[in-house]
N, C-alpha and C positions, 0 to 999 in steps of 0.2 A: 503494499500500500504506499503510495506516494503522498508526502505531505504537501499540503496548498503552501505556495509562498505568500507570505503576508502582503497584503496590498501596499503599493509603493505610499509613502507618506507624501502629502502635498510639499512642494518646496518652502521652507520657513522663509519669511521675508522680515529683515528688520524694518523698523519703522520708516527711517531714511530711504531704504531700498525699495520699499512698496510705494511710498510717495513718487519717486523718482521713475518708476516702472510706470504707475498710472498715468504721470504726466507724458511720458513718451507714447504711451498707448493712445492717450487723448489727441497728441498731435498727429499721430499716424490716422486716427479716425477722422480728425477734422480734414485732413489732405484727401483722403479717400472718399469720403461720404458727404463732407460739408456741413455747415453749422445746423441746417434744417433737419438733417436726419442724425444728428449727434445725441447720444443718450449714455447714462451711466452704465446700463447694461451691456451695451456694445463694447464700451471701454474695458468693462470687467473681462468680457469674454476674450478680448483681444490681448489683455494683460495675463490671462490665465489664473484669474483670482475669482474669489467669491463675488455674487453680485452685491453684497452687502460693503464690500471693501471700499470701494470709490465714495459712497455716501458716508461711510464712517470718517474718512479722511476729509472730504470736502463739502459734506452736507448734501448739496443737491447738484443738479448739472450746472446751473450757473455759478455754484461755488467752485466747481472744477475748471470751468472756463475761465473765471477770474483768476485761479491760480496759474493757469496755463499762460494767460495774457501777461501775468507778472513775470513769469519764467522767460517769456518772449521778450519783454523790454530789458530784462537783465541781459539776455544775449545780444539784444540789439544794441546796446550801449557798449558792451564788450567788442562787438563787431566793428562798430564805428571807431572806437578807441584804437584798435589794431590798424585799420585804414589810415586814420589821422597821422599814426606814427610814420607812414610812408612819405608824409610832407616833410620830413626832417625838422628843422628849427624855424622855418619861415611861417609866421602866423596865416598868411593867406593861403599858402600852399597846404596847410594842415587843415584849414577850414574846407578847402575844395576836396581834399582827401576824404576827409570826415563825411562831407556831402555825397561822395561816390560810395562810401561804406554804407551809407543809409539807403541808397537806391540798389546796391548789391544784396543787402539783406533782404530787401523787398522782392527782388528777382529769385532769390534762392529760397524763400519762405513765403510764397504768396498767401496761402491760407492762413498761417499765423499772422502774417502783416495785417490782413483783413480783419482778423479777429481783434487785434490790438487797436487799429485806428478806424475800423468801419463797422463796427457791431456794438449794439447796446446790450449784449448779453453780460459781458464783464461788469462787475460792480466797482466802480472806481471810488467809492466812499470806504472801502476796505483799505487797513493801513498798508497792507503788503503792496498792493497794486498802486495806490496813491504814491508811495515812495519810489517803486520802480518807474511808473511813467514820469514822475517828476524829474528823476535822475537823467532821463533821455533829454527833457527840455534843459536842464542844466548843462548838459554837454554842448547843445548848441549855442547856449548863452555863453558859456566859457570861451568857445572857439571864437565867437563874434567879439568878446571883451578884449581878447588877444589882438585880434585885427585892428581894431579901434585904437588900442593903447599903441600899437606900432606906427599908427598914423598921427598920434599926439592928441588924441580925444577920449572921450568916454562913449561906450556903447549905450544905446538905449533901446527900449523894448521893439521900436519898429526895425532896427537891424536884425534882431532875432526873428522876428515874424516875416521879414522879405526873405531871409535865408531859408527859413522853414518852408515857406509857402513854395519856393522853387524846387528845393530837393523833394518835399513831399509830393508835389505835384509830378514830377519826374519819377518818382519811386511808384506812385499809384498807377500811373500810366504804363509804367514798364511791367510791373507785377500782373497787370490785367493785359498785357500784350497789346497795347494800344499805341506804342512808339513803332509804328510800322515800318518806317524807313530806318530807324535806328537798330530796329530788331533783325534786320537782315544783314547787317554789318559784322565783319569780325570784332570780337571783343575789344581788341587793342584800338581799333579805329573808333568803335563805338564809346569807349571810355574817354578817349580824347576829345571827342565831340560833348560829351556830357560835362568834362571838366571846364570846357570854354563856356557853356552855358552858365555853370556855376559862377565861374570867375567873373562873367560879365554883370552878374548880378550881386556881387559883394558890395554892400555899402560903402561910399567913398569917405 
Protein backbone atom coordinates (compact mmCIF):
# COMPACT_ATOMS: atom_id res chain seq x y z
CA UNK A 1 0.00 0.00 0.00
CA UNK A 2 1.44 3.32 -1.06
CA UNK A 3 1.13 6.33 1.19
CA UNK A 4 -0.39 9.47 -0.20
CA UNK A 5 1.93 12.42 -0.43
CA UNK A 6 0.79 15.32 1.71
CA UNK A 7 -0.76 18.19 -0.26
CA UNK A 8 1.71 20.89 -1.11
CA UNK A 9 1.51 23.80 1.25
CA UNK A 10 0.66 27.17 -0.32
CA UNK A 11 3.69 29.35 -0.76
CA UNK A 12 4.04 31.47 2.39
CA UNK A 13 4.28 35.19 1.82
CA UNK A 14 5.87 37.64 4.15
CA UNK A 15 3.85 40.82 4.47
CA UNK A 16 6.11 42.92 2.26
CA UNK A 17 6.40 40.17 -0.34
CA UNK A 18 2.63 39.79 -0.61
CA UNK A 19 2.08 43.51 -1.03
CA UNK A 20 4.70 43.67 -3.79
CA UNK A 21 3.24 40.58 -5.46
CA UNK A 22 -0.25 42.06 -5.41
CA UNK A 23 0.94 45.38 -6.83
CA UNK A 24 2.79 43.59 -9.63
CA UNK A 25 -0.30 41.51 -10.38
CA UNK A 26 -2.47 44.64 -10.29
CA UNK A 27 -0.28 46.39 -12.83
CA UNK A 28 -0.29 43.35 -15.11
CA UNK A 29 -4.08 43.17 -14.81
CA UNK A 30 -4.38 46.87 -15.59
CA UNK A 31 -2.22 46.51 -18.69
CA UNK A 32 -4.04 43.44 -19.97
CA UNK A 33 -7.67 44.17 -19.12
CA UNK A 34 -7.90 47.92 -18.47
CA UNK A 35 -9.40 49.73 -15.54
CA UNK A 36 -13.01 48.91 -16.51
CA UNK A 37 -12.50 45.16 -16.03
CA UNK A 38 -10.14 45.50 -13.06
CA UNK A 39 -11.17 43.55 -9.94
CA UNK A 40 -9.67 42.27 -6.71
CA UNK A 41 -10.67 38.73 -7.60
CA UNK A 42 -8.79 38.79 -10.89
CA UNK A 43 -5.72 40.29 -9.23
CA UNK A 44 -5.77 37.60 -6.54
CA UNK A 45 -6.02 34.89 -9.18
CA UNK A 46 -3.11 36.38 -11.12
CA UNK A 47 -1.00 36.58 -7.94
CA UNK A 48 -1.99 33.02 -6.98
CA UNK A 49 -3.29 34.02 -3.57
CA UNK A 50 -6.65 33.77 -1.83
CA UNK A 51 -9.47 36.04 -2.94
CA UNK A 52 -9.40 37.72 0.46
CA UNK A 53 -5.71 38.71 0.27
CA UNK A 54 -6.06 41.93 -1.78
CA UNK A 55 -8.97 43.14 0.36
CA UNK A 56 -7.00 42.39 3.52
CA UNK A 57 -4.11 44.58 2.38
CA UNK A 58 -5.88 47.32 0.40
CA UNK A 59 -9.51 47.34 1.52
CA UNK A 60 -11.26 47.49 -1.84
CA UNK A 61 -10.56 47.90 -5.55
CA UNK A 62 -10.00 51.63 -5.30
CA UNK A 63 -7.65 51.07 -2.37
CA UNK A 64 -5.51 48.78 -4.51
CA UNK A 65 -5.58 51.23 -7.43
CA UNK A 66 -4.60 54.02 -5.04
CA UNK A 67 -1.59 52.04 -3.81
CA UNK A 68 -0.65 51.17 -7.39
CA UNK A 69 -0.83 54.83 -8.43
CA UNK A 70 1.41 55.79 -5.48
CA UNK A 71 3.93 53.13 -6.49
CA UNK A 72 3.70 54.45 -10.04
CA UNK A 73 4.57 57.97 -8.91
CA UNK A 74 7.58 56.72 -6.96
CA UNK A 75 8.88 54.89 -10.03
CA UNK A 76 8.04 57.92 -12.16
CA UNK A 77 10.14 60.23 -9.99
CA UNK A 78 13.06 57.79 -9.96
CA UNK A 79 12.83 57.40 -13.75
CA UNK A 80 12.92 61.16 -14.29
CA UNK A 81 15.83 61.57 -11.88
CA UNK A 82 17.85 58.98 -13.78
CA UNK A 83 17.21 60.79 -17.06
CA UNK A 84 17.92 64.17 -15.47
CA UNK A 85 21.42 63.00 -14.54
CA UNK A 86 22.13 62.52 -18.23
CA UNK A 87 22.08 66.29 -18.53
CA UNK A 88 25.27 66.67 -16.51
CA UNK A 89 25.62 69.87 -14.52
CA UNK A 90 23.87 72.33 -16.85
CA UNK A 91 20.44 73.16 -15.34
CA UNK A 92 18.71 73.65 -18.71
CA UNK A 93 20.07 70.36 -20.05
CA UNK A 94 18.98 68.59 -16.86
CA UNK A 95 15.47 70.04 -17.17
CA UNK A 96 15.24 68.91 -20.79
CA UNK A 97 16.40 65.39 -19.94
CA UNK A 98 13.99 65.24 -17.01
CA UNK A 99 11.20 66.14 -19.40
CA UNK A 100 12.31 63.45 -21.79
CA UNK A 101 12.29 60.97 -18.90
CA UNK A 102 8.71 62.03 -18.18
CA UNK A 103 7.74 61.20 -21.77
CA UNK A 104 9.73 57.96 -21.78
CA UNK A 105 7.95 56.72 -18.66
CA UNK A 106 4.58 57.35 -20.29
CA UNK A 107 5.66 55.49 -23.40
CA UNK A 108 6.89 52.50 -21.40
CA UNK A 109 3.94 52.33 -18.98
CA UNK A 110 0.88 53.81 -20.72
CA UNK A 111 -1.71 52.00 -18.60
CA UNK A 112 -0.04 53.01 -15.34
CA UNK A 113 0.43 56.57 -16.61
CA UNK A 114 -3.29 56.85 -17.42
CA UNK A 115 -4.16 55.54 -13.96
CA UNK A 116 -1.93 58.18 -12.37
CA UNK A 117 -3.05 61.14 -14.44
CA UNK A 118 -6.33 60.29 -16.12
CA UNK A 119 -8.44 58.27 -13.67
CA UNK A 120 -10.65 59.26 -10.77
CA UNK A 121 -10.29 55.84 -9.11
CA UNK A 122 -7.15 56.54 -7.02
CA UNK A 123 -7.86 58.48 -3.82
CA UNK A 124 -5.52 61.47 -3.67
CA UNK A 125 -6.60 62.30 -0.12
CA UNK A 126 -4.65 59.30 1.22
CA UNK A 127 -1.27 60.31 2.68
CA UNK A 128 0.68 57.76 0.63
CA UNK A 129 -0.63 58.89 -2.75
CA UNK A 130 -0.66 62.58 -1.83
CA UNK A 131 3.02 62.41 -0.84
CA UNK A 132 4.05 60.42 -3.91
CA UNK A 133 2.20 62.68 -6.35
CA UNK A 134 3.54 65.83 -4.72
CA UNK A 135 7.10 64.50 -5.02
CA UNK A 136 6.59 64.37 -8.79
CA UNK A 137 5.53 68.03 -8.79
CA UNK A 138 8.47 68.97 -6.58
CA UNK A 139 10.84 67.39 -9.07
CA UNK A 140 9.62 69.64 -11.88
CA UNK A 141 9.63 72.58 -9.48
CA UNK A 142 13.25 71.99 -8.44
CA UNK A 143 14.46 71.60 -12.02
CA UNK A 144 12.80 74.88 -13.02
CA UNK A 145 14.19 76.65 -9.96
CA UNK A 146 17.71 75.59 -10.94
CA UNK A 147 17.24 76.97 -14.48
CA UNK A 148 15.88 80.25 -13.14
CA UNK A 149 18.74 80.58 -10.64
CA UNK A 150 21.27 80.06 -13.45
CA UNK A 151 19.62 82.99 -15.24
CA UNK A 152 19.79 85.19 -12.15
CA UNK A 153 16.14 85.19 -11.20
CA UNK A 154 13.66 83.29 -9.09
CA UNK A 155 11.31 80.74 -10.60
CA UNK A 156 7.58 81.28 -10.22
CA UNK A 157 4.60 78.98 -10.52
CA UNK A 158 4.07 79.80 -14.20
CA UNK A 159 7.54 78.41 -15.00
CA UNK A 160 6.57 75.06 -13.52
CA UNK A 161 3.14 75.05 -15.12
CA UNK A 162 4.56 75.90 -18.55
CA UNK A 163 7.14 73.12 -18.41
CA UNK A 164 4.62 70.66 -16.99
CA UNK A 165 2.04 71.49 -19.67
CA UNK A 166 4.54 70.88 -22.48
CA UNK A 167 6.06 67.63 -21.24
CA UNK A 168 2.77 66.22 -20.01
CA UNK A 169 1.06 67.02 -23.28
CA UNK A 170 3.82 65.29 -25.21
CA UNK A 171 3.77 62.34 -22.81
CA UNK A 172 0.01 61.95 -23.03
CA UNK A 173 -0.03 62.12 -26.82
CA UNK A 174 2.89 59.73 -27.04
CA UNK A 175 1.45 57.16 -24.61
CA UNK A 176 -1.78 57.16 -26.62
CA UNK A 177 0.16 56.84 -29.89
CA UNK A 178 -1.09 60.19 -31.15
CA UNK A 179 2.29 61.66 -32.11
CA UNK A 180 1.86 60.14 -35.51
CA UNK A 181 4.89 61.56 -37.30
CA UNK A 182 7.27 61.25 -34.38
CA UNK A 183 6.10 57.70 -33.72
CA UNK A 184 7.47 56.55 -37.06
CA UNK A 185 10.97 57.93 -36.47
CA UNK A 186 13.97 56.07 -35.00
CA UNK A 187 14.24 56.63 -31.25
CA UNK A 188 17.37 58.78 -31.50
CA UNK A 189 15.82 61.12 -34.05
CA UNK A 190 12.51 61.24 -32.18
CA UNK A 191 14.20 62.13 -28.89
CA UNK A 192 16.23 64.88 -30.58
CA UNK A 193 13.01 66.48 -31.79
CA UNK A 194 11.38 66.14 -28.37
CA UNK A 195 14.42 67.77 -26.77
CA UNK A 196 14.16 70.71 -29.15
CA UNK A 197 10.44 71.15 -28.38
CA UNK A 198 11.09 71.15 -24.63
CA UNK A 199 14.08 73.47 -25.00
CA UNK A 200 12.03 76.02 -26.97
CA UNK A 201 9.53 76.19 -24.13
CA UNK A 202 11.88 76.60 -21.18
CA UNK A 203 10.93 79.90 -19.51
CA UNK A 204 13.43 82.66 -20.19
